Backbone bond lengths (Angstrom), bond angles and torsions (degrees), N, CA, C in turn:
res aa  C-N    CA-C-N  psi(-1)  N-CA   C-N-CA  omega(-1)  CA-C   N-CA-C  phi
1 M - - - 1.414 - - 1.536 109.61 -
2 R 1.325 115.21 139.96 1.387 116.26 177.16 1.527 116.00 -89.99
3 A 1.346 118.73 135.91 1.560 120.49 -173.95 1.452 107.12 -96.06
4 F 1.357 109.57 130.09 1.399 117.27 167.29 1.478 110.49 -110.91
5 S 1.474 118.06 156.30 1.442 111.57 173.36 1.416 108.63 -146.42
6 R 1.353 116.50 134.09 1.431 126.57 165.34 1.504 109.46 -75.49
7 Q 1.319 113.70 103.27 1.402 112.42 -167.66 1.585 111.70 -94.44
8 C 1.350 115.22 176.17 1.360 124.39 -164.63 1.721 104.01 -63.78
9 N 1.277 114.92 147.17 1.444 118.26 178.93 1.630 103.22 -142.56
10 P 1.321 114.49 139.05 1.383 108.65 179.41 1.514 122.95 -54.71
11 A 1.273 110.94 -27.44 1.496 116.41 177.49 1.437 117.23 -88.90
12 T 1.388 121.49 -13.13 1.395 116.53 -175.03 1.522 105.11 -136.43
13 P 1.341 121.46 166.02 1.427 127.26 -178.23 1.591 104.41 -72.82
14 C 1.404 107.61 156.89 1.667 115.33 176.28 1.452 100.50 -81.20
15 S 1.438 112.98 143.57 1.518 121.72 168.88 1.518 110.28 -150.49
16 L 1.188 110.11 137.71 1.499 115.81 176.79 1.625 110.84 -86.01
17 L 1.279 113.59 134.04 1.311 127.22 -176.95 1.583 116.40 -130.99
18 N 1.279 118.53 123.25 1.539 113.07 -176.27 1.505 109.62 -119.60
19 L 1.289 110.13 146.02 1.621 112.32 175.71 1.522 104.59 -87.10
20 L 1.300 113.87 124.12 1.466 125.00 -163.37 1.459 109.65 -94.69
21 M 1.309 119.63 69.94 1.440 127.23 169.32 1.408 118.82 -137.90
22 S 1.232 121.34 132.08 1.472 128.14 -173.39 1.597 103.24 -94.61
23 F 1.461 112.11 121.37 1.390 111.23 173.51 1.470 112.52 -99.79
24 S 1.334 118.65 13.78 1.389 118.56 179.27 1.449 114.83 -88.81
25 E 1.354 117.96 155.52 1.553 118.60 176.15 1.419 113.59 -105.49
26 K 1.275 118.68 28.26 1.368 125.30 172.89 1.605 118.19 -76.02
27 E 1.242 124.38 156.60 1.319 128.25 -174.58 1.450 118.61 60.05
28 K 1.352 121.96 39.56 1.383 129.26 176.36 1.523 114.18 -65.48
29 H 1.234 121.83 -25.55 1.407 133.37 -167.60 1.643 101.50 -64.18
30 F 1.399 112.23 154.44 1.595 114.95 174.17 1.476 102.12 -131.52
31 H 1.340 114.10 141.76 1.418 124.01 -176.64 1.507 111.29 -82.08
32 H 1.178 122.22 114.60 1.465 127.19 -179.26 1.516 115.64 -110.79
33 L 1.305 114.54 -9.66 1.530 122.98 -177.47 1.541 112.98 -56.36
34 G 1.388 116.68 125.32 1.438 122.68 176.48 1.537 108.28 84.20
35 L 1.263 124.78 16.61 1.458 126.19 179.41 1.453 108.98 -91.92
36 S 1.334 117.78 150.70 1.425 113.74 172.17 1.497 115.80 -85.44
37 N 1.323 121.05 172.06 1.500 114.01 -179.02 1.560 115.14 -63.48
38 S 1.309 121.24 -27.78 1.402 119.93 176.85 1.449 105.19 -71.22
39 S 1.270 122.18 -41.74 1.570 117.28 176.96 1.430 114.38 -65.16
40 L 1.329 120.72 -32.16 1.433 123.28 179.08 1.644 107.24 -69.59
41 N 1.266 114.32 -33.66 1.501 118.06 -177.11 1.515 108.39 -70.90
42 W 1.450 117.26 -40.56 1.352 124.66 176.04 1.544 113.26 -66.10
43 S 1.274 117.36 -35.01 1.377 122.37 173.91 1.420 118.01 -61.27
44 R 1.489 108.18 -46.29 1.535 117.26 170.63 1.570 113.90 -56.94
45 H 1.349 110.24 -42.49 1.549 113.63 -178.02 1.698 106.81 -62.55
46 L 1.317 114.56 -46.38 1.455 117.76 173.31 1.335 116.72 -53.41
47 L 1.391 120.62 -45.05 1.450 120.34 174.60 1.437 113.33 -61.19
48 M 1.300 124.26 -40.54 1.310 123.40 178.76 1.528 117.59 -68.76
49 Q 1.311 109.57 -24.75 1.522 111.24 -177.34 1.618 106.70 -104.96
50 R 1.232 117.44 12.11 1.518 114.55 -174.64 1.586 114.61 -67.27
51 S 1.297 119.21 -18.56 1.402 124.96 179.16 1.521 112.90 -70.53
52 Q 1.408 112.52 -26.43 1.442 117.06 178.19 1.614 106.49 -117.33
53 V 1.196 114.29 85.26 1.574 118.92 -175.91 1.519 109.62 -66.95
54 T 1.375 117.27 -20.72 1.359 121.39 -179.15 1.646 108.23 -67.20
55 S 1.286 119.94 -28.26 1.454 122.90 -178.24 1.466 109.34 -70.20
56 L 1.342 119.56 -32.11 1.436 127.19 -176.90 1.607 112.85 -71.52
57 F 1.326 113.31 -17.58 1.527 121.07 176.48 1.507 112.43 -106.98
58 G 1.397 119.62 -2.39 1.451 121.10 173.77 1.516 110.03 77.92
59 A 1.311 119.03 21.42 1.430 126.43 178.68 1.550 110.70 -50.65
60 D 1.309 118.02 -47.09 1.418 123.78 -176.88 1.679 110.53 -52.64
61 A 1.368 113.68 -35.94 1.449 121.84 178.16 1.635 108.49 -52.61
62 L 1.241 110.30 -50.51 1.570 117.92 178.97 1.480 110.40 -71.70
63 W 1.248 126.63 -38.69 1.430 130.65 172.26 1.522 112.35 -55.09
64 R 1.358 110.58 -44.18 1.555 110.03 174.74 1.534 116.71 -66.13
65 K 1.358 114.66 -17.78 1.561 115.05 175.37 1.497 112.44 -88.35
66 G 1.360 115.23 -8.18 1.387 120.48 -176.49 1.494 118.27 101.43
67 Y 1.212 114.98 5.62 1.586 120.35 176.40 1.534 104.80 -89.14
68 T 1.316 113.97 117.92 1.595 118.34 174.15 1.474 105.90 -138.22
69 G 1.363 124.23 32.50 1.486 115.80 178.23 1.541 114.31 83.95
70 A 1.263 124.58 4.67 1.402 120.49 -170.52 1.510 113.37 -67.10
71 K 1.237 124.57 140.23 1.273 130.59 177.27 1.521 117.43 71.72
72 V 1.326 115.75 13.48 1.510 124.82 176.42 1.544 107.65 -101.81
73 K 1.425 111.23 120.96 1.373 109.57 -175.97 1.487 113.92 -99.59
74 M 1.404 112.07 122.86 1.515 119.87 -168.93 1.403 110.07 -112.24
75 A 1.368 119.74 121.10 1.562 128.19 178.30 1.570 105.07 -94.36
76 I 1.356 110.64 122.27 1.484 116.14 174.40 1.464 109.19 -112.72
77 F 1.360 115.26 106.42 1.524 117.16 -178.24 1.599 105.91 -89.60
78 D 1.202 115.04 111.88 1.471 118.00 -167.43 1.594 108.68 -166.08
79 T 1.358 110.91 -144.90 1.621 119.66 -175.19 1.571 105.63 -104.42
80 R 1.329 123.57 17.36 1.325 127.47 173.40 1.532 117.80 74.85
81 I 1.323 121.51 -176.29 1.541 128.29 -173.29 1.499 97.32 -142.62
82 R 1.391 111.66 151.69 1.434 123.76 170.97 1.501 108.34 -80.67
83 A 1.388 112.76 140.14 1.446 116.45 -171.96 1.535 116.69 -66.91
84 D 1.332 112.78 -29.45 1.437 118.60 -179.55 1.543 115.83 -99.89
85 H 1.405 116.75 22.33 1.415 120.09 179.78 1.452 114.90 -67.09
86 P 1.363 115.76 126.10 1.488 117.67 -170.67 1.539 115.12 -73.41
87 H 1.171 121.03 -2.09 1.477 124.76 -179.90 1.437 110.52 -91.59
88 F 1.221 124.14 -3.57 1.457 127.76 -177.63 1.508 116.88 -123.92
89 R 1.265 113.99 125.18 1.603 116.63 -177.87 1.509 113.67 -100.63
90 N 1.352 118.26 -8.74 1.440 115.90 -169.35 1.604 111.37 -141.61
91 I 1.433 118.96 48.04 1.373 116.89 -179.89 1.630 103.23 -84.60
92 K 1.407 109.76 113.72 1.368 121.68 -174.02 1.593 112.51 -74.86
93 E 1.516 108.05 -46.34 1.390 110.94 -168.09 1.640 108.50 -156.60
94 R 1.201 116.70 136.47 1.591 118.27 173.93 1.466 108.49 -124.93
95 T 1.315 110.83 124.40 1.585 117.68 -173.91 1.542 107.68 -119.25
96 N 1.232 116.82 152.45 1.476 120.03 -178.11 1.507 102.82 -125.17
97 W 1.381 109.99 124.63 1.478 117.78 -178.98 1.532 114.99 -115.58
98 T 1.420 111.90 10.50 1.431 122.72 -174.66 1.611 106.95 -101.02
99 N 1.341 112.25 179.36 1.457 115.64 177.40 1.574 115.79 -98.83
100 E 1.357 106.83 18.49 1.524 112.98 171.67 1.394 114.43 -107.08
101 D 1.376 118.49 148.55 1.515 124.63 -166.46 1.505 99.60 -100.16
102 T 1.318 113.76 77.21 1.421 120.60 170.10 1.602 114.22 -159.87
103 L 1.251 116.45 150.24 1.490 119.24 176.44 1.400 114.55 -116.72
104 N 1.297 117.36 7.13 1.567 126.98 179.40 1.541 117.00 -89.10
105 D 1.137 118.84 151.60 1.427 125.19 173.54 1.410 112.13 -90.87
106 N 1.489 123.36 106.77 1.347 122.02 -172.64 1.511 108.69 -108.10
107 L 1.437 117.83 6.91 1.404 121.03 178.81 1.519 111.62 -109.12
108 G 1.275 118.42 -32.51 1.489 120.43 -178.97 1.486 117.90 106.45
109 H 1.260 112.51 -22.59 1.501 118.72 -165.28 1.581 107.53 -72.93
110 G 1.316 120.54 -40.89 1.474 120.31 179.68 1.493 111.23 -70.00
111 T 1.255 114.89 -42.44 1.508 120.51 178.41 1.562 111.72 -55.62
112 F 1.349 111.45 -49.04 1.463 117.84 178.65 1.582 110.70 -58.78
113 V 1.300 117.18 -51.69 1.470 121.90 175.04 1.506 109.39 -50.22
114 A 1.302 116.70 -55.66 1.556 119.41 178.35 1.500 116.18 -50.05
115 G 1.384 108.29 -44.03 1.482 116.86 179.87 1.573 117.08 -59.97
116 V 1.399 116.25 -36.50 1.344 122.31 171.68 1.551 113.96 -63.12
117 I 1.340 112.47 -34.59 1.385 116.46 -169.73 1.589 108.89 -83.36
118 A 1.448 111.62 -44.24 1.552 117.17 -170.54 1.515 113.03 -143.27
119 G 1.256 114.70 24.14 1.531 113.50 174.36 1.442 119.41 -74.54
120 E 1.310 123.48 144.60 1.336 120.84 -177.40 1.637 116.87 -119.16
121 D 1.282 113.13 16.29 1.381 119.33 172.91 1.451 110.18 -70.39
122 A 1.455 120.49 137.53 1.424 123.07 -174.83 1.458 113.50 -68.92
123 E 1.500 120.85 -18.70 1.344 114.99 173.89 1.519 115.84 -87.32
124 C 1.300 123.25 -16.32 1.434 127.25 179.57 1.509 109.29 -140.62
125 L 1.332 118.21 64.88 1.435 121.26 179.41 1.560 108.21 -63.88
126 G 1.440 108.88 145.66 1.514 122.40 171.08 1.528 101.09 -96.70
127 F 1.324 107.32 171.43 1.524 121.93 179.93 1.514 111.98 -70.08
128 A 1.291 115.34 -52.62 1.499 126.50 -167.89 1.470 115.59 -123.87
129 P 1.420 114.51 76.52 1.596 118.18 -169.03 1.508 110.38 -66.63
130 D 1.289 118.52 -20.53 1.338 119.97 -179.88 1.596 119.37 -90.92
131 T 1.363 114.92 -3.66 1.419 127.28 -176.56 1.664 103.12 -58.74
132 E 1.340 113.85 138.04 1.496 122.48 167.04 1.455 110.68 -65.50
133 I 1.189 122.56 116.64 1.474 125.49 177.49 1.598 110.12 -97.02
134 Y 1.285 109.90 120.22 1.526 114.50 169.66 1.584 106.24 -116.12
135 A 1.256 111.75 110.64 1.469 120.84 -177.47 1.497 113.00 -91.93
136 F 1.295 117.09 120.64 1.478 123.13 -175.99 1.623 104.86 -108.51
137 R 1.275 116.35 112.37 1.484 118.25 169.06 1.458 118.55 -75.81
138 V 1.213 122.69 105.32 1.415 120.47 -167.25 1.543 107.42 -122.17
139 F 1.385 116.99 -2.27 1.471 121.97 173.66 1.508 110.18 -121.59
140 T 1.411 118.00 150.58 1.391 120.79 -177.57 1.576 102.69 -94.09
141 D 1.388 111.39 178.40 1.445 117.41 -179.32 1.578 112.04 -69.49
142 A 1.476 113.63 -21.01 1.477 120.60 175.60 1.420 109.55 -80.08
143 Q 1.371 119.07 4.12 1.529 123.52 -176.14 1.513 114.70 61.73
144 V 1.313 113.56 46.11 1.500 121.55 176.58 1.458 111.35 -123.21
145 S 1.258 115.72 146.38 1.520 124.30 167.35 1.436 113.92 -143.80
146 Y 1.373 117.38 174.13 1.438 127.20 -178.45 1.483 110.06 -134.84
147 T 1.376 109.66 142.49 1.463 118.26 -179.71 1.581 106.66 -50.74
148 S 1.415 120.40 -48.17 1.403 116.40 179.34 1.417 122.00 -56.03
149 W 1.338 114.19 -27.74 1.558 118.00 177.04 1.403 102.89 -67.54
150 F 1.280 122.84 -47.43 1.526 121.75 -173.97 1.552 107.85 -61.32
151 L 1.427 118.47 -44.27 1.342 119.35 -178.74 1.628 111.47 -59.27
152 D 1.271 115.01 -41.26 1.422 112.62 177.96 1.569 113.75 -68.94
153 A 1.239 112.66 -40.53 1.601 115.28 177.58 1.488 112.46 -64.88
154 F 1.382 118.20 -35.24 1.402 120.70 178.90 1.558 112.96 -64.11
155 N 1.355 109.28 -42.19 1.485 118.43 179.93 1.578 109.03 -59.50
156 Y 1.371 116.15 -44.50 1.362 120.42 179.20 1.613 113.43 -60.25
157 A 1.415 112.19 -42.28 1.374 121.09 -176.67 1.622 105.75 -59.12
158 I 1.348 115.23 -42.06 1.441 116.52 -179.81 1.447 111.69 -67.67
159 A 1.405 119.53 -42.16 1.427 121.40 176.71 1.499 120.63 -57.37
160 I 1.346 111.71 -31.08 1.503 115.30 -177.12 1.493 111.98 -104.04
161 N 1.449 113.01 12.94 1.402 125.10 164.63 1.671 110.05 56.85
162 M 1.354 111.96 62.13 1.419 122.39 169.31 1.534 116.08 -58.38
163 D 1.245 121.22 146.39 1.420 121.34 174.76 1.533 109.22 -96.71
164 V 1.226 124.67 -39.02 1.539 133.53 -168.59 1.651 105.27 -134.07
165 L 1.230 111.96 135.66 1.525 110.89 169.38 1.578 102.82 -140.14
166 N 1.412 108.09 133.47 1.515 119.17 -177.56 1.505 104.19 -106.72
167 L 1.275 117.31 136.99 1.445 126.86 167.23 1.619 108.49 -130.16
168 S 1.340 111.25 100.08 1.455 117.48 174.33 1.506 108.24 -95.29
169 I 1.379 112.37 52.49 1.408 122.65 172.92 1.434 109.26 -147.66
170 G 1.327 116.31 169.69 1.504 122.05 178.50 1.481 111.56 174.35
171 G 1.311 114.81 173.14 1.524 123.53 -175.41 1.526 112.60 -165.01
172 P 1.190 112.38 162.77 1.463 116.34 -173.21 1.463 117.76 -78.76
173 D 1.379 119.14 -2.97 1.457 121.12 -178.43 1.528 117.85 -88.26
174 Y 1.375 112.01 86.87 1.500 116.67 175.56 1.445 112.18 -78.35
175 L 1.351 116.60 0.41 1.474 116.19 -177.85 1.578 110.77 -94.80
176 D 1.323 114.58 2.72 1.564 119.77 174.45 1.519 106.03 -77.76
177 L 1.316 115.24 82.95 1.509 129.35 -171.23 1.544 109.91 -60.10
178 P 1.277 119.44 -44.19 1.526 122.07 179.17 1.470 110.43 -56.56
179 F 1.404 116.58 -46.13 1.423 122.37 -177.45 1.601 110.85 -73.62
180 V 1.177 115.76 -40.80 1.556 121.53 177.69 1.464 111.44 -58.69
181 E 1.456 111.73 -44.94 1.485 117.01 -173.66 1.471 109.88 -72.25
182 K 1.287 117.18 -29.23 1.533 121.67 178.66 1.609 112.25 -72.49
183 V 1.314 108.40 -28.43 1.536 117.94 172.85 1.491 104.42 -63.85
184 W 1.256 120.30 -56.00 1.366 124.55 -178.50 1.524 113.29 -52.78
185 E 1.371 116.35 -41.15 1.372 118.88 -179.75 1.544 108.93 -71.25
186 I 1.265 120.91 -35.23 1.507 126.40 176.64 1.581 107.41 -53.25
187 T 1.329 116.23 -52.46 1.527 121.03 -177.90 1.444 108.74 -73.26
188 A 1.247 127.02 -34.03 1.429 130.32 171.52 1.547 114.52 -56.26
189 N 1.324 110.65 -25.56 1.466 110.46 177.16 1.535 112.35 -103.40
190 N 1.254 113.54 31.39 1.514 127.17 175.38 1.480 112.28 59.13
191 I 1.254 120.45 29.45 1.411 118.06 166.87 1.492 114.28 -93.24
192 I 1.379 113.87 123.37 1.467 114.31 -177.60 1.520 112.26 -80.22
193 M 1.356 107.27 120.09 1.522 117.95 -175.93 1.482 106.36 -99.51
194 V 1.279 117.26 127.18 1.469 126.93 177.80 1.524 106.26 -115.68
195 S 1.321 121.39 130.98 1.449 116.03 176.59 1.565 109.90 -152.11
196 A 1.350 113.23 155.14 1.444 125.17 -171.74 1.561 107.27 -69.12
197 I 1.276 120.48 140.50 1.407 122.17 179.75 1.443 116.67 -86.15
198 G 1.304 119.54 -13.29 1.386 128.20 172.47 1.563 116.04 119.00
199 N 1.338 115.92 165.84 1.468 121.58 -171.56 1.624 106.17 -115.56
200 D 1.234 119.05 33.25 1.480 120.41 -171.69 1.681 110.46 -111.03
201 G 1.291 117.06 16.76 1.363 120.81 170.42 1.619 115.77 -69.70
202 P 1.284 117.94 170.30 1.441 125.38 14.86 1.557 111.64 -101.26
203 L 1.365 118.24 17.28 1.512 125.18 172.75 1.532 106.38 -64.53
204 Y 1.392 108.97 148.58 1.513 116.96 171.50 1.478 107.22 -87.22
205 G 1.362 123.01 164.46 1.396 128.73 -173.15 1.380 116.02 68.99
206 T 1.391 122.91 31.03 1.434 126.59 179.78 1.463 116.97 -120.63
207 L 1.390 116.56 24.22 1.456 119.78 178.40 1.478 108.99 -66.84
208 N 1.273 112.72 147.91 1.604 126.26 175.12 1.499 112.64 -99.14
209 N 1.270 115.72 139.51 1.433 128.12 165.14 1.623 114.28 -75.51
210 P 1.270 123.57 132.15 1.442 128.59 7.08 1.488 123.36 -89.16
211 A 1.439 112.47 1.71 1.527 111.64 -174.75 1.451 115.36 -66.30
212 D 1.312 119.65 -11.73 1.470 124.66 -178.19 1.573 110.65 -91.70
213 Q 1.331 115.10 2.07 1.508 120.15 171.12 1.397 113.08 -73.32
214 S 1.349 121.71 149.81 1.416 129.43 -170.38 1.592 106.03 -67.88
215 D 1.306 119.07 -38.22 1.387 124.40 -176.57 1.535 118.28 -84.50
216 V 1.276 116.31 -2.92 1.393 125.82 -177.01 1.501 111.09 -103.96
217 I 1.416 119.23 138.87 1.416 123.45 174.89 1.501 111.34 -79.31
218 G 1.263 122.33 95.13 1.474 122.80 -169.19 1.580 104.30 -87.53
219 V 1.330 115.95 128.79 1.482 119.84 -171.03 1.584 106.33 -115.97
220 G 1.293 112.61 133.01 1.423 126.78 171.89 1.481 112.25 -101.75
221 G 1.496 116.87 174.10 1.344 112.61 -179.54 1.566 110.75 -123.80
222 I 1.426 117.13 150.58 1.375 126.06 164.30 1.447 120.42 -121.87
223 D 1.264 118.18 168.98 1.560 118.21 176.94 1.499 112.34 -99.36
224 Y 1.144 117.65 -175.12 1.566 118.76 -179.50 1.454 115.22 -77.22
225 S 1.393 120.71 -0.76 1.491 124.50 163.55 1.525 115.60 -95.27
226 D 1.297 110.75 14.68 1.496 121.72 -178.79 1.590 110.44 57.12
227 H 1.382 114.35 32.44 1.573 117.43 173.11 1.574 101.45 -98.43
228 I 1.452 107.52 144.89 1.442 114.08 172.05 1.659 104.05 -56.34
229 A 1.266 111.85 135.16 1.508 117.16 172.95 1.499 113.92 -71.38
230 S 1.304 114.15 130.56 1.611 115.35 -174.30 1.423 116.21 -52.12
231 F 1.359 113.20 -24.80 1.568 113.46 -174.73 1.424 112.08 -83.76
232 S 1.460 118.39 -14.91 1.429 121.34 -172.09 1.495 112.82 -70.29
233 S 1.255 115.66 122.42 1.547 121.77 173.86 1.475 113.36 -57.38
234 R 1.362 116.07 155.92 1.484 118.86 -175.96 1.562 108.94 -165.46
235 G 1.291 116.20 168.23 1.475 123.97 -177.98 1.528 118.59 120.27
236 M 1.282 119.44 -153.69 1.517 119.95 -179.17 1.389 110.42 -95.92
237 S 1.320 118.50 155.53 1.407 127.46 178.01 1.423 110.30 -51.16
238 T 1.324 123.06 119.84 1.588 123.31 -163.67 1.538 100.03 -80.52
239 W 1.349 122.52 -32.92 1.578 112.99 178.97 1.467 119.85 -61.56
240 E 1.364 115.40 -20.34 1.458 121.09 179.01 1.535 114.80 -92.53
241 I 1.268 115.03 -20.80 1.568 117.97 -175.14 1.472 109.84 -53.54
242 P 1.277 123.44 -49.08 1.496 124.62 -179.77 1.450 114.77 -51.03
243 H 1.365 116.32 -17.63 1.518 121.08 -176.30 1.518 104.17 -95.69
244 G 1.282 120.43 -5.77 1.514 124.41 173.85 1.545 108.68 102.45
245 Y 1.300 120.19 10.04 1.553 119.61 -174.46 1.574 104.80 -149.78
246 G 1.238 115.31 171.71 1.445 124.35 173.66 1.406 115.33 -170.60
247 R 1.385 123.96 167.16 1.460 128.78 -172.68 1.564 106.31 -120.13
248 V 1.369 113.68 126.39 1.397 120.73 178.53 1.492 113.86 -49.55
249 K 1.320 118.71 127.09 1.411 123.86 171.75 1.495 114.14 -136.62
250 P 1.386 124.00 153.41 1.472 125.78 27.99 1.718 103.13 -85.04
251 D 1.177 115.59 175.53 1.385 132.27 177.52 1.498 113.75 -69.51
252 V 1.367 102.23 -52.73 1.489 118.68 -175.26 1.579 111.24 -136.91
253 V 1.281 119.45 161.85 1.402 121.31 175.54 1.656 106.55 -126.91
254 A 1.265 117.58 150.09 1.546 118.24 -179.97 1.544 105.74 -146.59
255 Y 1.351 119.13 166.20 1.401 121.03 172.98 1.524 110.51 -57.52
256 G 1.453 107.75 129.69 1.560 110.10 -175.03 1.543 103.60 -139.88
257 R 1.212 122.35 14.76 1.564 121.27 -177.73 1.435 108.92 -121.66
258 E 1.316 118.82 128.59 1.527 125.02 170.85 1.520 106.22 59.20
259 I 1.365 119.05 51.78 1.528 127.15 174.58 1.414 108.36 -92.85
260 M 1.308 113.52 137.70 1.582 120.17 176.03 1.534 108.01 -88.85
261 G 1.406 110.49 136.17 1.425 118.61 175.69 1.555 115.82 -151.22
262 S 1.231 124.98 177.57 1.438 124.69 -172.93 1.439 110.32 -76.30
263 K 1.388 113.57 146.05 1.456 119.59 164.96 1.525 113.75 -84.21
264 I 1.344 113.85 179.54 1.421 117.63 -171.33 1.563 112.44 -63.32
265 S 1.379 118.69 -44.91 1.429 121.03 -176.15 1.473 113.91 -108.24
266 T 1.374 117.09 -41.43 1.496 121.76 178.86 1.472 108.69 -164.71
267 G 1.265 119.15 162.77 1.454 121.13 176.55 1.543 113.44 82.75
268 C 1.376 113.47 175.84 1.513 119.12 -173.64 1.540 107.03 -123.36
269 K 1.403 104.73 155.17 1.606 105.23 168.71 1.569 103.01 -145.16
270 Q 1.332 111.87 -178.11 1.596 118.41 -170.60 1.644 100.15 -124.33
271 L 1.439 108.08 128.77 1.352 119.07 169.06 1.426 115.19 -136.08
272 S 1.419 115.67 171.53 1.437 122.43 -174.42 1.664 110.15 -135.70
273 G 1.311 114.20 153.19 1.490 113.59 -176.86 1.466 110.66 138.68
274 T 1.354 119.20 158.70 1.451 121.68 172.55 1.412 113.11 -64.23
275 S 1.429 115.69 -21.30 1.445 115.65 176.14 1.491 107.97 -62.63
276 V 1.307 120.67 -33.18 1.492 122.46 172.62 1.505 119.05 -70.47
277 A 1.360 113.64 -40.49 1.427 117.37 178.28 1.570 110.49 -68.35
278 S 1.260 119.65 -36.89 1.559 119.72 -179.47 1.532 111.60 -56.83
279 P 1.391 119.28 -46.47 1.432 116.75 178.46 1.451 116.06 -74.71
280 V 1.383 115.52 -14.91 1.415 115.97 172.91 1.604 110.51 -66.74
281 V 1.375 113.45 -44.96 1.416 118.28 176.11 1.595 112.14 -63.90
282 A 1.380 113.25 -47.51 1.387 116.84 -177.49 1.718 112.30 -63.40
283 G 1.400 115.85 -28.85 1.431 116.45 171.70 1.434 111.67 -67.71
284 V 1.242 121.45 -41.24 1.542 130.38 -178.69 1.552 99.83 -63.41
285 V 1.210 122.18 -48.92 1.523 120.85 -177.35 1.493 112.49 -59.38
286 C 1.273 117.89 -44.91 1.484 125.48 -179.78 1.598 108.08 -60.67
287 L 1.434 111.30 -48.01 1.477 110.18 179.73 1.446 113.22 -59.27
288 L 1.408 117.35 -47.98 1.397 113.89 -175.56 1.527 118.19 -73.88
289 L 1.327 111.99 -21.39 1.517 113.76 172.55 1.410 112.39 -63.71
290 S 1.384 121.62 -33.87 1.427 124.01 174.40 1.393 119.23 -61.47
291 I 1.359 118.87 -12.73 1.439 119.65 175.86 1.533 109.26 -75.81
292 I 1.348 116.20 -26.38 1.556 122.60 -178.23 1.493 105.39 -84.34
293 P 1.361 125.54 141.97 1.329 131.28 179.41 1.671 105.40 -66.71
294 E 1.313 113.90 143.49 1.458 118.27 -170.73 1.446 113.37 -55.18
295 N 1.303 117.19 -36.11 1.497 116.52 179.79 1.498 119.04 -80.78
296 R 1.359 113.70 2.16 1.387 118.89 175.98 1.569 119.23 -106.91
297 R 1.409 110.38 -11.36 1.530 113.44 -171.21 1.326 121.83 -63.25
298 K 1.366 110.70 -20.46 1.751 107.31 175.66 1.468 112.36 -83.42
299 E 1.371 117.25 3.69 1.511 120.85 -179.95 1.286 112.94 -91.65
300 I 1.498 125.34 -13.72 1.454 126.84 178.98 1.480 111.60 -71.12
301 P 1.238 122.07 159.26 1.543 127.33 -179.51 1.563 105.14 -48.63
302 D 1.430 108.67 125.56 1.454 115.70 -177.46 1.530 111.17 -103.04
303 H 1.258 119.41 2.52 1.456 123.19 -179.97 1.554 110.02 -89.15
304 P 1.450 123.86 127.66 1.315 117.16 -177.98 1.504 121.34 -48.61
305 T 1.343 116.93 -38.44 1.488 116.82 -179.44 1.579 108.80 -67.08
306 Q 1.331 122.62 -35.26 1.390 122.14 174.61 1.427 113.50 -65.96
307 M 1.271 118.44 -38.90 1.466 127.45 175.86 1.624 113.21 -60.20
308 I 1.206 112.86 -43.44 1.414 121.17 178.26 1.484 110.48 -64.29
309 V 1.347 119.96 -50.12 1.440 122.70 176.03 1.559 109.17 -57.33
310 F 1.294 118.34 -38.79 1.422 117.31 -173.08 1.459 108.54 -72.37
311 F 1.398 119.48 -45.24 1.486 123.94 -172.38 1.567 107.36 -75.77
312 S 1.248 119.31 -11.86 1.496 122.09 -174.95 1.715 107.42 -87.70
313 L 1.334 113.69 -20.77 1.431 117.72 171.06 1.511 115.23 -52.65
314 P 1.317 119.81 146.14 1.493 122.87 172.53 1.465 104.20 -63.48
315 S 1.464 112.28 150.60 1.501 118.98 -167.82 1.670 111.16 -58.16
316 V 1.500 109.60 -39.71 1.408 109.58 178.40 1.520 117.90 -64.01
317 A 1.359 112.10 -33.83 1.507 118.21 179.96 1.557 109.36 -71.43
318 R 1.466 115.98 -35.90 1.258 118.55 179.78 1.555 114.40 -73.30
319 L 1.298 122.27 -26.13 1.414 124.45 174.29 1.517 108.04 -71.36
320 E 1.274 117.02 -35.54 1.447 122.79 -178.73 1.607 109.61 -70.44
321 W 1.396 115.52 -34.85 1.453 120.46 175.33 1.564 106.54 -62.95
322 V 1.410 118.12 -48.00 1.371 117.28 -177.53 1.465 112.93 -65.37
323 R 1.195 125.41 -35.13 1.496 122.80 174.41 1.471 109.31 -64.38
324 R 1.287 119.71 -45.57 1.406 118.31 179.81 1.522 110.90 -59.03
325 F 1.227 118.00 -42.84 1.434 126.67 -169.92 1.540 102.39 -66.26
326 L 1.326 118.89 -43.12 1.524 120.79 -178.85 1.506 111.77 -66.91
327 S 1.408 114.15 -38.17 1.487 114.54 -174.77 1.440 110.99 -73.63
328 H 1.330 124.97 -20.52 1.366 128.26 -179.86 1.551 117.77 -95.85
329 H 1.257 109.46 -3.19 1.610 117.57 -179.56 1.651 104.77 -121.46
């Protein structure tokens, strides 16, 4: 795992922040012991289909109906994307919030995340290829960031009215109050925030901030046998434990092992981690939001639990829910 840090700034508290993607190839085996023949066949099917995670969620059914993420504004806070990358058809804006004079992704993490959400290469399809991508560069090439950079970038995301914001990053410091309070402001402005829960499993009590916040959809990882990935963090919300209680997280799990995504310049690669699982969920959210007319999207349930119930419905039932919602409003 590559470690990123939001380092001390004279104006803001110091907080540790990690980029939550595993670059290792370990633990490729899948546990089939005790499974029936039908389960084994299904597991083999999943293994064969794993390079196209979109097919496991039935994304093609919505594509055939003309829903491809159009007019959904997706903010990706990461290491940026190259402007001429051939995998993306709708990069709306790239902004740099660091102290480096570059708009490119020289590390590959931001490009990979964006590819899972909105890539259109046949080898590593994203969920919502027509989603409007707003790439926020909040990490330097030295893998460093500051709280103040995030605060400025969050303010801009609010100002330009983002629909969804993905954070494939996190850290243990829930006491970074300026950062946490700005996260609350993001969600209060009806921006759906999706964040990786962390790669510090299998121990409990390892949740990362901001994914452990109540208003953020915290995403854990599973493998293609539908087992919780060993690396996926889990436990009670760490920011509440000092008060004697906590809430179980993550909120939702998604495939996060050996997922295909975009390389820095061209081509595809395979990576694992909750950084991968988070854009899987964010991509699904973008795709489903495009079902709803643009002027009605802020009216859908804005609490993460309600969102999860809505997005866990089968696609046909979800379409019917949208039709009923619109007919009664």
